[in-house]
C-alpha atoms as one frame of an Amber mdcrd trajectory, in Angstrom:
protein
  94.750  36.313  97.413  95.006  32.643  97.479  95.068  30.031  94.920  92.482
  28.657  95.028  93.774  26.652  97.418  92.579  24.930  95.453  94.887  24.544
  93.102  96.746  23.918  96.091 100.288  24.396  95.467  99.908  23.578  91.861
  98.127  20.337  92.649  94.929  20.276  90.624  92.549  17.789  92.209  90.035
  18.056  89.400  92.404  16.127  87.198  92.574  13.211  89.646  90.317  10.264
  88.893  88.478   8.597  91.740  90.367   5.320  91.393  93.667   7.160  91.915
  92.576   8.428  95.334  93.370   6.646  98.599  96.547   7.953 100.137  98.344
  10.510 102.273 100.826  12.758 100.534 102.806  15.958 100.969 103.886  18.427
  98.288 106.701  20.938  98.726 106.827  23.789  96.214 109.392  26.557  95.667
 108.185  29.410  93.456 109.787  32.625  92.246 106.564  34.526  93.090 103.418
  33.487  94.949 100.722  34.809  92.622  97.020  34.243  93.045  95.030  35.064
  89.915  97.898  37.232  88.745  98.335  39.228  91.957 101.569  38.714  93.908
 100.990  37.680  97.517 104.733  37.692  98.240 105.520  41.298  97.184 107.029
  40.067  93.903 109.400  37.770  95.781 109.864  33.995  96.182 107.792  31.691
  98.373 108.199  28.268  99.927 104.970  26.287 100.147 103.935  22.896 101.491
 100.782  20.809 101.727  99.634  17.704 103.558  96.753  15.841 101.890  94.555
  12.842 102.558  92.228  11.252 100.010  90.375   7.976  99.725  88.803   5.880
  96.987  85.337   7.372  97.582  86.588  10.678  96.173  86.700  12.462  99.535
  89.812  14.511 100.312  91.033  16.950 102.945  94.261  18.754 103.608  96.192
  21.770 104.722  98.544  24.125 102.866 100.923  26.872 104.004 103.105  29.547
 102.416 105.007  32.661 103.368 103.286  35.898 102.308 104.210  39.570 102.066
 101.457  42.098 101.338 103.847  45.047 101.169 104.659  47.982 103.428 102.363
  48.613 106.359 101.268  44.956 106.659 103.155  42.507 108.876 101.343  39.346
 107.773 103.979  36.665 107.200 102.176  33.326 106.876  99.098  31.977 105.138
  97.845  28.633 106.459  94.768  27.084 104.843  92.579  24.032 105.398  90.179
  22.471 102.929  87.942  19.487 102.289  85.973  18.337  99.292  84.517  15.528
  97.239  85.436  14.444  93.726  82.711  12.889  91.560  83.368  11.058  88.295
  80.077  11.839  86.551  80.917   9.829  83.436  84.018   8.752  81.530  84.643
  12.318  80.339  83.191  14.643  83.008  84.300  15.120  86.617  83.154  17.445
  89.398  85.201  18.634  92.359  83.299  20.557  95.080  84.370  21.655  98.509
  85.128  24.388 100.985  88.331  26.059 102.174  89.279  28.347 105.038  92.180
  30.785 104.679  94.022  31.956 107.789  96.761  34.575 108.159  99.451  34.986
 110.806 102.351  37.258 111.715 100.904  39.889 114.040  98.023  40.129 116.518
  95.488  41.471 114.003  96.325  39.161 111.108  93.468  36.808 111.923  90.996
  39.557 110.981  91.856  38.669 107.357  90.664  35.051 107.710  87.840  34.016
 105.406  85.924  30.964 104.053  85.446  30.022 100.408  83.316  27.446  98.606
  84.260  26.101  95.190  83.035  23.926  92.343  85.159  22.706  89.422  84.028
  20.861  86.330  86.508  18.986  84.161  85.909  17.616  80.662  88.390  15.266
  79.037  88.540  15.021  75.241  90.924  14.000  72.489  92.234  17.573  72.335
  92.954  17.926  76.046  91.264  18.802  79.332  88.844  21.709  79.687  88.031
  23.182  83.111  85.220  25.454  84.320  85.915  26.637  87.854  84.058  28.839
  90.321  85.002  30.117  93.797  82.795  32.154  96.120  83.386  33.773  99.524
  80.650  35.502 101.520  83.148  37.145 103.907  86.142  38.048 101.731  89.120
  38.937 103.940  86.788  39.262 106.919  85.029  42.300 105.376  81.498  40.853
 105.194  81.538  41.217 101.416  80.757  38.675  98.707  83.529  37.887  96.232
  83.673  35.375  93.407  86.126  34.121  90.805  85.171  32.418  87.535  87.767
  30.630  85.412  87.956  28.735  82.146  91.101  26.792  81.256  92.337  24.242
  78.760  95.339  21.919  79.049  96.796  20.051  76.120  99.786  17.755  75.657
 102.511  18.928  73.280 104.680  15.824  73.832 104.664  12.923  76.288 105.233
  14.430  79.719 105.009  18.008  78.437 101.804  20.049  78.757 100.638  23.610
  78.111  97.742  25.186  80.023  95.986  28.410  79.062  93.505  30.043  81.430
  91.353  33.134  81.792  89.676  34.224  85.031  87.773  37.182  86.382  87.653
  38.224  90.051  84.641  40.279  91.146  83.650  42.050  94.361  79.923  42.356
  95.064  80.476  45.626  96.975  83.377  47.758  95.811  82.849  50.092  98.777
  84.034  47.259 101.038  86.563  45.648  98.653  87.805  46.936  95.316  90.494
  45.826  92.884  92.573  48.904  92.059  89.473  51.036  92.521  87.226  48.774
  90.430  84.796  45.982  91.215  86.563  43.415  89.025  89.691  42.570  87.059
  90.760  40.015  84.435  93.734  37.665  84.522  95.312  35.512  81.813  97.969
  32.850  82.294  99.902  30.605  79.908 102.014  27.890  81.486 104.284  25.049
  80.496 104.347  22.003  82.767 106.741  19.064  82.840 108.433  16.671  85.238
 111.859  15.089  85.626 113.092  12.484  88.105 110.198  13.051  90.494 110.233
  16.850  90.304 107.447  18.876  88.682 108.361  22.080  86.837 106.106  24.982
  85.898 107.005  28.048  83.816 104.200  30.598  83.429 103.604  33.930  81.734
 100.727  35.898  83.230  99.162  39.348  83.283  96.127  41.276  84.545  94.362
  44.422  83.386  95.260  46.197  86.644  97.918  48.882  86.506  99.774  48.013
  89.730 103.276  46.646  90.218 102.106  43.498  92.039  99.787  42.488  89.160
 101.680  43.445  86.013 103.140  41.154  83.327 105.454  38.576  84.866 107.138
  35.231  84.428 106.809  32.783  87.311 108.896  29.616  87.715 108.244  26.898
  90.263 109.547  23.455  91.102 107.789  20.974  93.375 107.956  17.419  94.587
 105.232  15.208  96.012 105.976  12.544  98.608 103.747   9.592  99.477 103.447
   9.059 103.227
């Protein structure tokens, strides 16, 4: 489901250098569709999202993030509220590592908390003259409270096409370790591709993405997603 929080609301901590950390901030994001690895978590509708984050110059950070959700008919879950903490390491002038843990919680009816689950993650970033390359990995040992292992592996590259204008291409694969407990459209795994344009104007960040999966379901088909966000220092 979720973004990796850890994208958290389009905020990609792996790209933050250690000397830029040391503040409290909040990001508010409005998106035309809350997709996580190509699957809509808002029933193909819009979502309003917000985060509150703390980080310091040691590379440590923690925060919380919330969004409305809609998993379709028969499910009354309305809110996802996540918490996370991690550590950023600048290994050398070109390589960074971001590692941490997140906990996803769901609300809206009395049984929604049965969906809650933890997730650990590690993200490597490599900066070069042709852009930033990312290798990311997420793992949960209790995916959606079902006592099943689940992992996501992603490779991505971001490059600048003009000052203040970037394009990011990514490929990821989500895999269940026991498809009898959790399956993606009847299979143990699925693939997701995403191509996005990112820019900013007068303090607002804009993101326009084209994405698709190899699942034949209406919440994970080809789609265009637009979002606008703003980050406030506190």
